C-alpha positions in Angstrom: 11.4 14.5 4.6 11.7 17.7 6.6 8.5 17.3 8.6 9.2 13.8 9.9 12.5 15.1 11.3 11.0 18.1 13.1 7.6 16.8 14.3 7.3 16.3 18.1 6.8 12.7 19.3 3.2 11.7 19.8 3.0 11.0 23.6 -0.4 9.6 24.1 -3.6 8.1 22.7 -6.2 9.5 24.9 -5.3 8.5 28.4 -2.8 5.9 27.2 0.8 7.0 27.5 3.1 5.9 24.7 6.1 7.0 26.7 5.4 4.8 29.7 3.6 1.8 28.1 4.2 -0.7 25.3 1.2 -0.3 22.9 -0.3 -3.7 22.3 -3.1 -4.1 19.8 -4.6 -7.5 19.4 -7.6 -9.2 17.8 -8.6 -11.0 14.7 -7.4 -10.2 11.2 -10.9 -9.2 10.3 -14.3 -9.1 11.9 -16.4 -12.2 11.1 -19.3 -12.0 13.5 -20.3 -10.5 16.8 -19.7 -13.7 18.9 -16.0 -13.8 17.7 -15.5 -10.1 18.6 -17.2 -10.4 22.0 -15.0 -13.4 22.9 -11.9 -11.5 21.9 -12.9 -8.3 23.7 -13.6 -10.2 27.0 -10.3 -12.1 26.7 -8.3 -8.9 26.2 -10.0 -7.1 29.1 -9.2 -10.1 31.3 -5.5 -9.8 30.3 -5.3 -6.1 30.7 -5.0 -5.3 27.0 -6.7 -2.0 26.1 -6.6 -1.9 22.2 -8.8 -4.2 20.1 -8.4 -4.9 16.4 -11.9 -4.5 15.0 -11.6 -4.3 11.2 -14.9 -4.1 9.4 -13.0 -4.0 6.1 -10.0 -6.2 5.2 -8.4 -5.5 1.8 -7.1 -8.7 0.2 -4.9 -9.6 -2.7 -7.6 -12.0 -4.1 -11.1 -10.7 -4.8 -12.3 -14.2 -3.8 -10.9 -13.9 -0.2 -13.0 -12.9 2.7 -13.1 -9.1 2.8 -14.6 -8.5 6.2 -18.2 -7.5 7.2 -18.2 -4.0 5.8 -20.8 -1.8 7.1 -22.5 -4.7 8.9 -19.5 -4.5 11.3 -20.3 -1.0 12.4 -23.1 -2.0 14.8 -20.7 -4.5 16.4 -18.0 -1.8 16.9 -20.6 0.4 18.5 -21.7 -2.4 20.8 -18.1 -3.2 21.8 -17.5 0.4 22.7 -20.5 0.5 24.9 -19.8 -2.8 26.7 -16.1 -2.8 27.2 -13.4 -0.4 28.3 -11.4 -0.9 25.1 -10.0 1.4 22.5 -11.0 0.4 18.9 -8.5 0.1 16.1 -9.8 -0.2 12.6 -8.5 0.2 9.0 -10.0 2.9 6.9 -10.3 2.0 3.2 -12.9 4.4 1.9 -13.1 8.2 2.5 -16.9 8.0 2.4 -16.8 6.1 5.7 -14.6 8.6 7.5 -17.4 10.1 9.6 -18.1 6.8 11.2 -14.4 6.3 12.0 -14.1 9.7 13.5 -16.9 9.1 15.9 -16.4 5.4 16.8 -12.7 4.5 16.2 -9.9 5.5 18.5 -7.0 4.7 16.3 -7.4 4.6 12.5 -5.1 2.4 10.4 -4.0 3.2 6.9 -3.0 -0.2 5.6 0.0 -1.3 3.6 -2.0 -1.4 0.3 -3.0 2.3 0.8 0.3 3.6 2.0 0.6 5.5 -1.3 -3.1 6.3 -1.7 -2.2 10.0 -1.6 -5.7 11.4 -1.7 -6.5 9.2 1.4 -3.4 10.4 3.1 -4.2 14.1 2.4 -7.7 13.6 3.8 -6.6 12.0 7.1 -4.0 14.7 7.3 -6.8 17.2 7.9 -8.4 15.3 10.9 -7.4 15.4 14.5 -7.2 11.6 15.2 -4.4 9.2 15.9 -3.3 7.1 12.9 -1.3 4.0 12.2 0.5 4.2 8.8 1.7 0.8 7.7 4.7 0.3 5.5 3.8 -1.1 2.1 5.3 -4.5 1.5 7.1 -3.2 -1.6 8.1 0.2 -0.3 11.4 1.6 0.9 11.7 3.4 4.2 12.1 6.7 2.3 8.8 6.1 0.5 7.2 5.2 3.8 8.4 8.4 5.5 7.3 10.5 2.5 3.8 9.0 2.9 3.9 10.2 6.5 4.8 13.6 5.1 1.6 13.8 3.2 -0.3 13.4 6.5 1.9 15.8 8.4 1.5 18.5 5.7 -2.2 18.5 6.3 -1.6 19.3 10.0 -2.1 15.9 11.7 1.0 14.9 13.6 -0.6 12.0 15.5 1.1 9.3 13.4 2.4 5.9 14.5 4.4 4.1 11.9 4.1 0.3 11.6 6.7 -2.1 10.1 4.8 -5.2 8.8 7.4 -6.9 6.7 8.5 -6.4 3.1 8.5 -8.7 0.1 11.9 -10.3 -0.6 13.1 -13.5 -2.4 12.5 -15.6 0.7 9.6 -18.0 0.4 9.6 -19.7 3.8 7.8 -16.7 5.4 5.0 -14.6 4.0 7.2 -11.5 4.1 10.6 -10.5 5.6 10.5 -8.6 8.9 12.7 -5.6 8.5 13.9 -5.3 12.1 16.5 -2.7 11.1 13.7 -0.4 10.0 12.7 0.1 13.7 16.0 1.7 15.0 16.6 3.4 11.7 13.1 5.2 11.8 13.8 6.2 15.4 17.0 7.8 14.3 15.4 9.6 11.3 12.2 10.8 13.0 10.4 11.4 16.3 7.4 9.3 15.2 6.5 6.3 17.3 6.9 3.0 15.5 5.2 -0.4 16.1 5.7 -3.8 14.5 3.2 -6.3 13.0 5.0 -9.7 13.3 1.9 -11.6 12.3 1.8 -10.2 8.7 5.6 -10.1 8.5 6.0 -13.9 8.9 2.6 -15.3 8.1 3.3 -18.1 10.7 2.0 -18.2 14.2 5.0 -20.1 15.5 7.3 -17.2 14.5 5.2 -14.4 16.0 6.6 -14.5 19.5 10.3 -14.4 18.6 9.7 -11.6 16.1 7.6 -9.7 18.6 10.4 -10.0 21.2 13.0 -8.9 18.7 10.9 -5.9 17.7 10.6 -4.7 21.3 14.3 -5.2 21.8 15.0 -3.2 18.7 13.1 -0.3 20.2 9.5 -0.7 18.9 6.9 1.3 20.8 4.3 -1.4 20.4 3.0 -4.5 18.6 0.0 -5.3 16.4 -0.9 -9.0 16.8 -3.5 -11.2 15.3 -5.3 -13.1 18.0 -8.4 -15.3 17.2 -10.7 -17.4 19.4 -10.6 -20.2 16.9 -7.6 -19.8 14.5 -8.3 -23.1 12.6 -11.6 -21.7 11.4 -10.6 -18.1 10.9 -11.8 -16.7 7.6 -8.7 -14.6 7.1 -5.0 -15.4 7.7 -5.5 -18.4 9.9 -1.9 -19.5 9.6 -0.6 -16.5 11.4 -3.3 -16.0 14.0 -2.5 -16.8 17.7 -4.9 -18.7 19.8 -5.9 -17.3 23.1 -3.7 -20.0 24.7 -0.7 -19.1 22.6 -1.2 -15.4 23.3 -1.5 -16.0 27.0 1.8 -18.0 27.1 3.6 -15.2 25.2 2.3 -12.3 27.3 4.5 -12.8 30.4 7.7 -12.9 28.3 6.6 -9.8 26.4 6.0 -8.0 29.7 9.5 -8.9 31.0 11.0 -7.8 27.7 9.1 -4.5 27.8 10.3 -3.9 31.4 13.9 -4.1 30.3 13.3 -1.1 28.2 11.3 0.7 30.9 7.9 0.1 29.4 4.8 -1.3 31.1 2.5 -3.8 29.5 
């Protein structure tokens, strides 16, 4: 893991400073329709949030679960970029779709299920685009950092790691949030690290305390599931925050971020 120890810290995503600001990415688990995404985009703009989750593809454990809109979501992404001053975050699952992502997506996510898709990692290592690399739910920190090495060896040092919970024997939460991974990764590397409390716990009522804990542990940002109508969400409705829940959480997140000299 020589490269993750030597690489310089990524300082910005376009005009957004990672050193001065807490990176907050919010939006539905997966794109369902244009109305859903427009409502979410307008809500985020109103609250000063600049990064929108807009996932056309959503890999799922069951083939019978909603998988996203696929290419039908591309037009929605393009419309969102034209209408709103938001940065688009989307998960890449197929290298054949890379050209669209390079042109239309500001921050590309490599999801937990693809953390060790080594050909995908090699390919995104050759591009000049910021990436989120999620930790696999069955992977150690060392394996996760080795996955980052695959990207770094290709020349792309714009990597943000994302802790999203790991599988343990506990059954009361979807996964177990590994808070210790955040300070440990910051000791071992210069790579920014964010946390995804939504996937870590699988329960909307635990998202706020885990988000606060992640920021207190040194996380550079958060990835949160926010949906205009969680009860009718087609994906992960149990962990999605409503607009009202997100609005109530935001002031406390801003106060916590300020304690660590970060703006939100």
